Structures are given as C-alpha cells and as structure tokens.
C-alpha positions as YAML, in Angstrom:
chain: A
units: angstrom
residues:
- id: 1
  name: UNK
  ca: [-25.75, -41.55, 39.74]
- id: 2
  name: UNK
  ca: [-23.41, -41.17, 36.55]
- id: 3
  name: UNK
  ca: [-20.60, -38.71, 36.95]
- id: 4
  name: UNK
  ca: [-19.80, -36.81, 34.08]
- id: 5
  name: UNK
  ca: [-16.64, -34.79, 33.30]
- id: 6
  name: UNK
  ca: [-17.83, -31.81, 31.68]
- id: 7
  name: UNK
  ca: [-14.41, -30.32, 31.07]
- id: 8
  name: UNK
  ca: [-13.53, -33.31, 28.87]
- id: 9
  name: UNK
  ca: [-17.06, -33.06, 27.07]
- id: 10
  name: UNK
  ca: [-16.66, -29.56, 26.40]
- id: 11
  name: UNK
  ca: [-13.03, -29.91, 25.21]
- id: 12
  name: UNK
  ca: [-14.32, -32.73, 22.76]
- id: 13
  name: UNK
  ca: [-17.23, -30.56, 21.62]
- id: 14
  name: UNK
  ca: [-14.84, -27.52, 20.88]
- id: 15
  name: UNK
  ca: [-11.95, -29.07, 19.48]
- id: 16
  name: UNK
  ca: [-13.27, -32.01, 17.79]
- id: 17
  name: UNK
  ca: [-16.88, -31.55, 16.89]
- id: 18
  name: UNK
  ca: [-16.87, -27.76, 16.27]
- id: 19
  name: UNK
  ca: [-13.10, -27.38, 15.26]
- id: 20
  name: UNK
  ca: [-13.00, -23.97, 16.64]
- id: 21
  name: UNK
  ca: [-10.27, -21.56, 15.40]
- id: 22
  name: UNK
  ca: [-8.70, -18.56, 17.01]
- id: 23
  name: UNK
  ca: [-10.70, -15.28, 16.36]
- id: 24
  name: UNK
  ca: [-14.09, -17.14, 15.73]
- id: 25
  name: UNK
  ca: [-17.07, -16.00, 17.62]
- id: 26
  name: UNK
  ca: [-19.15, -18.83, 19.14]
- id: 27
  name: UNK
  ca: [-22.57, -18.52, 20.43]
- id: 28
  name: UNK
  ca: [-23.29, -20.76, 23.41]
- id: 29
  name: UNK
  ca: [-26.95, -21.18, 24.27]
- id: 30
  name: UNK
  ca: [-28.67, -23.53, 26.59]
- id: 31
  name: UNK
  ca: [-31.06, -23.83, 29.77]
- id: 32
  name: UNK
  ca: [-30.02, -22.89, 33.45]
- id: 33
  name: UNK
  ca: [-30.12, -26.44, 34.29]
- id: 34
  name: UNK
  ca: [-26.95, -27.03, 31.95]
- id: 35
  name: UNK
  ca: [-25.06, -23.96, 33.04]
- id: 36
  name: UNK
  ca: [-22.08, -25.87, 34.33]
- id: 37
  name: UNK
  ca: [-21.73, -27.45, 30.94]
- id: 38
  name: UNK
  ca: [-22.16, -24.09, 29.26]
- id: 39
  name: UNK
  ca: [-19.32, -22.56, 31.27]
- id: 40
  name: UNK
  ca: [-16.97, -25.28, 30.51]
- id: 41
  name: UNK
  ca: [-17.70, -25.10, 26.83]
- id: 42
  name: UNK
  ca: [-16.95, -21.18, 27.20]
- id: 43
  name: UNK
  ca: [-13.70, -21.89, 28.87]
- id: 44
  name: UNK
  ca: [-12.71, -24.52, 26.25]
- id: 45
  name: UNK
  ca: [-13.46, -21.79, 23.48]
- id: 46
  name: UNK
  ca: [-11.53, -19.30, 25.20]
- id: 47
  name: UNK
  ca: [-8.52, -21.52, 25.45]
- id: 48
  name: UNK
  ca: [-8.64, -21.92, 21.54]
- id: 49
  name: UNK
  ca: [-8.32, -17.91, 21.43]
- id: 50
  name: UNK
  ca: [-11.66, -17.77, 20.16]
- id: 51
  name: UNK
  ca: [-14.73, -15.45, 21.49]
- id: 52
  name: UNK
  ca: [-17.75, -16.79, 23.09]
- id: 53
  name: UNK
  ca: [-21.29, -15.34, 23.71]
- id: 54
  name: UNK
  ca: [-23.28, -17.02, 26.42]
- id: 55
  name: UNK
  ca: [-27.07, -16.71, 25.88]
- id: 56
  name: UNK
  ca: [-28.92, -18.65, 28.83]
- id: 57
  name: UNK
  ca: [-32.84, -19.32, 28.66]
- id: 58
  name: UNK
  ca: [-35.41, -20.50, 31.00]
- id: 59
  name: UNK
  ca: [-38.37, -22.88, 30.55]
- id: 60
  name: UNK
  ca: [-40.72, -19.90, 31.24]
- id: 61
  name: UNK
  ca: [-39.08, -18.10, 28.21]
- id: 62
  name: UNK
  ca: [-39.16, -20.99, 26.02]
- id: 63
  name: UNK
  ca: [-42.91, -21.34, 26.88]
- id: 64
  name: UNK
  ca: [-43.70, -17.72, 26.37]
- id: 65
  name: UNK
  ca: [-41.88, -17.44, 23.11]
- id: 66
  name: UNK
  ca: [-43.51, -20.81, 21.99]
- id: 67
  name: UNK
  ca: [-47.27, -19.57, 22.84]
- id: 68
  name: UNK
  ca: [-46.56, -16.21, 21.38]
- id: 69
  name: UNK
  ca: [-45.46, -17.79, 18.01]
- id: 70
  name: UNK
  ca: [-48.53, -20.23, 18.27]
- id: 71
  name: UNK
  ca: [-50.81, -17.46, 18.72]
- id: 72
  name: UNK
  ca: [-49.42, -15.19, 16.18]
- id: 73
  name: UNK
  ca: [-49.43, -17.94, 13.68]
- id: 74
  name: UNK
  ca: [-53.24, -18.89, 14.61]
- id: 75
  name: UNK
  ca: [-54.44, -15.47, 14.22]
- id: 76
  name: UNK
  ca: [-52.38, -14.82, 10.94]
- id: 77
  name: UNK
  ca: [-49.91, -12.23, 12.20]
- id: 78
  name: UNK
  ca: [-46.18, -12.49, 11.83]
- id: 79
  name: UNK
  ca: [-44.07, -14.35, 14.47]
- id: 80
  name: UNK
  ca: [-42.35, -12.01, 16.86]
- id: 81
  name: UNK
  ca: [-39.07, -14.08, 17.42]
- id: 82
  name: UNK
  ca: [-36.18, -12.26, 16.26]
- id: 83
  name: UNK
  ca: [-32.60, -13.31, 16.09]
- id: 84
  name: UNK
  ca: [-29.94, -10.60, 16.00]
- id: 85
  name: UNK
  ca: [-26.47, -11.69, 14.58]
- id: 86
  name: UNK
  ca: [-24.08, -8.82, 14.44]
- id: 87
  name: UNK
  ca: [-21.26, -11.10, 13.18]
- id: 88
  name: UNK
  ca: [-21.07, -14.68, 11.74]
- id: 89
  name: UNK
  ca: [-21.39, -16.71, 14.68]
- id: 90
  name: UNK
  ca: [-20.94, -20.80, 14.99]
- id: 91
  name: UNK
  ca: [-23.15, -22.02, 17.80]
- id: 92
  name: UNK
  ca: [-23.57, -24.89, 20.34]
- id: 93
  name: UNK
  ca: [-26.88, -25.27, 21.98]
- id: 94
  name: UNK
  ca: [-26.67, -27.03, 25.25]
- id: 95
  name: UNK
  ca: [-29.88, -28.86, 26.40]
- id: 96
  name: UNK
  ca: [-30.27, -31.10, 29.44]
- id: 97
  name: UNK
  ca: [-28.73, -34.25, 28.03]
- id: 98
  name: UNK
  ca: [-27.87, -33.73, 24.66]
- id: 99
  name: UNK
  ca: [-25.45, -31.24, 22.99]
- id: 100
  name: UNK
  ca: [-26.80, -30.01, 19.67]
- id: 101
  name: UNK
  ca: [-24.18, -28.45, 17.34]
- id: 102
  name: UNK
  ca: [-25.43, -25.82, 14.65]
- id: 103
  name: UNK
  ca: [-22.98, -24.31, 12.14]
...
C-alpha cells in the first residue's frame, strides 16, 4: 500500500497551487472518504491566516441531488440545486484520489 503524506500534499495545494493569502475565505469540499486530507488542507489554510469552510458530502447526498436534477430536467422543472455564497470564495474540491482546484 502506498503511504501518502497528506500534510505535505495539503501544504503544496494551499501554498503553491491555490496561493492562499491572509484574510481569504476558502471553501473546502469533499467526500467523507477524504476527510483526513480535507482536515489537513484546512490546517494549512489556517497557517496562512486565511479562513476555511468545510462542506462534506456523502455518496447518498450526491446520488439524491443528481437524481433530483435529472428528474426535474426530464419533466421540465427547474433544478433545485442551490449554492449560497455569502462572500467571494476560492475552493478546493477533494475527491477520492484527485484534488481538483476551482477559483
């Protein structure tokens, strides 16, 4: 089994890929299987004197949202998926193996 140093990965993502600056608010979202990496990313963000918001999701939630969107599209209704952004956010989406960056 491959050992991964999540602290180093998180630090690289936060400092080099996202270039987080003090005072920024970062949305960190990912599945429960990635919780350890999500936590390490949040710690790295805090070390940069920035703020983080962790939004976990489950496979069940993703499936339900996808089905709801599919059904609402199929029957001509507007999709019910809403995203609330109270402040400008930078985000990092953590999935099982990959780290996807969104600005």
